[in-house]
C-alpha positions as CSV (number, residue, x, y, z in Angstrom):
1,M,-3.7,-12.8,-17.3
2,Q,-4.6,-15.2,-14.6
3,P,-5.6,-13.6,-11.3
4,W,-2.9,-15.5,-9.4
5,V,-0.2,-14.2,-11.7
6,Y,-1.6,-10.6,-11.7
7,R,-1.6,-10.7,-7.9
8,L,2.2,-11.0,-7.9
9,C,2.8,-8.6,-10.7
10,A,5.0,-5.7,-9.5
11,L,4.1,-3.6,-12.6
12,R,0.8,-2.7,-11.0
13,Y,2.7,-0.8,-8.4
14,I,4.7,1.4,-10.8
15,F,2.3,4.4,-10.6
16,I,2.5,4.6,-6.8
17,L,6.2,4.0,-6.7
18,S,6.9,6.7,-9.3
19,F,4.6,9.0,-7.4
20,G,6.6,8.4,-4.2
21,V,9.8,9.2,-6.1
22,F,8.2,12.4,-7.5
23,L,7.1,13.5,-4.0
24,Y,10.6,12.8,-2.6
25,C,12.4,15.0,-5.2
26,K,13.9,18.2,-3.9
27,N,13.1,20.7,-6.7
28,E,10.8,23.7,-6.4
29,Y,8.0,22.1,-8.4
30,C,7.5,19.4,-5.9
31,R,7.4,21.7,-2.9
32,E,5.3,24.5,-4.4
33,S,2.8,22.6,-6.6
34,S,-0.9,23.1,-6.2
35,Y,-2.8,20.8,-3.9
36,I,-5.9,21.0,-6.2
37,L,-4.4,18.5,-8.6
38,Y,-3.6,16.1,-5.8
39,Y,-7.2,16.4,-4.4
40,L,-8.7,15.8,-7.8
41,V,-6.6,12.7,-8.4
42,G,-7.5,11.4,-4.9
43,T,-11.2,12.1,-5.5
44,G,-10.9,10.1,-8.7
45,G,-9.4,7.2,-6.8
46,A,-12.2,7.4,-4.2
47,V,-14.9,7.5,-6.8
48,Y,-13.3,4.5,-8.7
49,I,-13.2,2.4,-5.5
50,L,-16.8,3.4,-4.6
51,L,-18.2,2.6,-8.0
52,F,-16.3,-0.6,-8.8
53,E,-15.8,-2.2,-5.4
54,Y,-18.9,-1.2,-3.4
55,L,-21.5,-0.6,-6.1
56,P,-22.5,-3.0,-8.9
57,F,-20.5,-1.3,-11.8
58,K,-18.0,-3.2,-13.8
59,P,-14.8,-1.4,-14.9
60,L,-14.0,-1.4,-18.6
61,V,-10.2,-1.5,-18.2
62,T,-9.3,-3.3,-15.0
63,N,-11.7,-6.2,-14.6
64,Q,-9.6,-8.0,-11.9
65,W,-8.2,-6.6,-8.7
66,T,-10.2,-3.4,-9.0
67,S,-9.4,-2.3,-5.4
68,T,-5.6,-2.4,-6.0
69,S,-5.5,-1.2,-9.6
70,V,-3.6,2.0,-10.6
71,F,-6.9,3.9,-10.5
72,A,-7.7,2.8,-6.9
73,V,-4.3,3.8,-5.5
74,M,-4.9,7.3,-6.7
75,L,-7.0,7.7,-3.5
76,I,-3.9,8.0,-1.4
77,V,-2.2,10.7,-3.5
78,P,-3.4,13.7,-1.4
79,F,-2.4,11.9,1.8
80,M,1.0,11.1,0.4
81,K,1.5,14.7,-0.7
82,F,0.5,16.0,2.7
83,L,2.8,13.7,4.5
84,M,5.7,14.4,2.2
85,T,5.6,18.2,2.6
86,P,7.7,20.1,5.2
87,R,4.4,21.0,7.0
88,K,3.6,17.3,7.6
89,L,2.3,15.9,10.9
90,S,4.7,13.6,12.7
91,C,3.3,10.3,13.6
92,K,5.7,7.9,15.2
93,V,3.4,4.9,14.8
94,L,3.0,5.4,11.0
95,E,6.8,6.0,10.7
96,Y,7.4,2.7,12.5
97,I,4.9,0.9,10.3
98,G,6.5,2.6,7.2
99,R,9.9,1.0,8.1
100,A,8.2,-2.4,8.2
101,S,6.4,-1.8,4.9
102,F,8.2,-4.4,2.9
103,N,7.4,-7.0,5.5
104,V,3.8,-5.9,5.6
105,F,3.7,-6.3,1.8
106,L,5.1,-9.8,2.1
107,V,2.5,-10.7,4.7
108,Q,-0.2,-9.2,2.5
109,M,0.9,-11.5,-0.4
110,L,0.6,-14.6,1.9
111,Y,-2.5,-13.4,3.7
112,Y,-4.5,-12.7,0.5
113,W,-3.3,-15.9,-1.1
114,I,-4.1,-18.3,1.8
115,F,-5.9,-16.8,4.8
116,S,-8.3,-14.0,3.6
117,N,-10.9,-16.5,2.4
118,K,-11.1,-18.0,5.8
119,V,-11.7,-14.6,7.3
120,Y,-14.3,-13.8,4.7
121,M,-16.3,-17.0,5.5
122,Y,-17.1,-15.5,8.9
123,V,-17.3,-11.8,8.1
124,S,-19.7,-10.5,5.4
125,S,-19.4,-6.8,5.8
126,N,-16.9,-5.2,3.4
127,I,-16.1,-2.4,5.9
128,I,-15.3,-4.9,8.7
129,R,-13.3,-7.0,6.2
130,L,-11.3,-4.0,5.2
131,G,-10.6,-3.1,8.9
132,L,-9.5,-6.7,9.6
133,N,-7.4,-6.9,6.5
134,V,-5.5,-3.8,7.4
135,L,-5.2,-4.7,11.1
136,I,-4.0,-8.3,10.5
137,C,-1.5,-7.4,7.7
138,T,-0.1,-4.4,9.6
139,V,0.2,-6.2,13.0
140,V,1.6,-9.4,11.6
141,G,3.9,-7.6,9.1
142,T,5.3,-5.3,11.7
143,T,5.8,-8.2,14.1
144,Y,7.6,-10.1,11.3
145,W,9.8,-7.0,10.8
146,C,10.7,-6.8,14.5
147,I,11.7,-10.5,14.5
148,E,13.4,-10.5,11.1
149,R,15.4,-7.3,11.2
150,P,17.9,-8.3,14.0
151,I,18.4,-11.7,12.4
152,T,19.2,-10.1,9.0
153,E,21.5,-7.5,10.6
154,R,23.5,-10.4,12.3
155,V,23.7,-12.3,9.0
156,F,25.0,-9.2,7.2
157,K,27.6,-8.6,10.0
158,L,28.8,-12.2,9.6
159,I,29.1,-11.8,5.9
160,E,31.1,-8.6,6.3
161,K,33.5,-10.4,8.7
162,T,34.1,-13.1,6.2
163,H,34.9,-10.7,3.4
C-alpha cells in the first residue's frame, strides 16, 4: 500500500476506536477489570515506539507509519483506562480539546501531508518535533473547531427551518 493511501486509511484506527467503546461500556467487567493488563499493553506500546521510532530497529509487520500503527497506540491504553474510570481526574482543558478532536484530526491530516516537512527542515530533534507537532495540531485544530462549530450550528438550524 502506498504511504499516501495508508495515511488516510481509517482502518488503522479500529483498535483504538474499539478500545474507546470498550472503556465506555457500563458493565461490571469494564469498571472492575485489573489495571495490570492495561499497564502491560501500554508498556508494550511504549517499547514498540522506542524500538522502532527512536532506535534503529525495523518492524517486521508494520514497515510504514510505525509511530501511528496499532502497536504504537497501545501506549495510551493505561491513560485511557484511568481517564474513563469514575476515579478520573477532571481536566477542563483536555475535555475542551476532546470536543475538538475531530477538527484536530482533520488538521493533522493536512499538517502531516503538507506542512510537517517544512517544520522538519528547521528542527532535527525528534523530541522537539513531537512537541511542535502536538502543539501545532492541537492549537490549530481547536481554533478551527471554535470557528467552525457556530457556523455548522447555524447551517443546521437553517436546514431545520426549511424542513
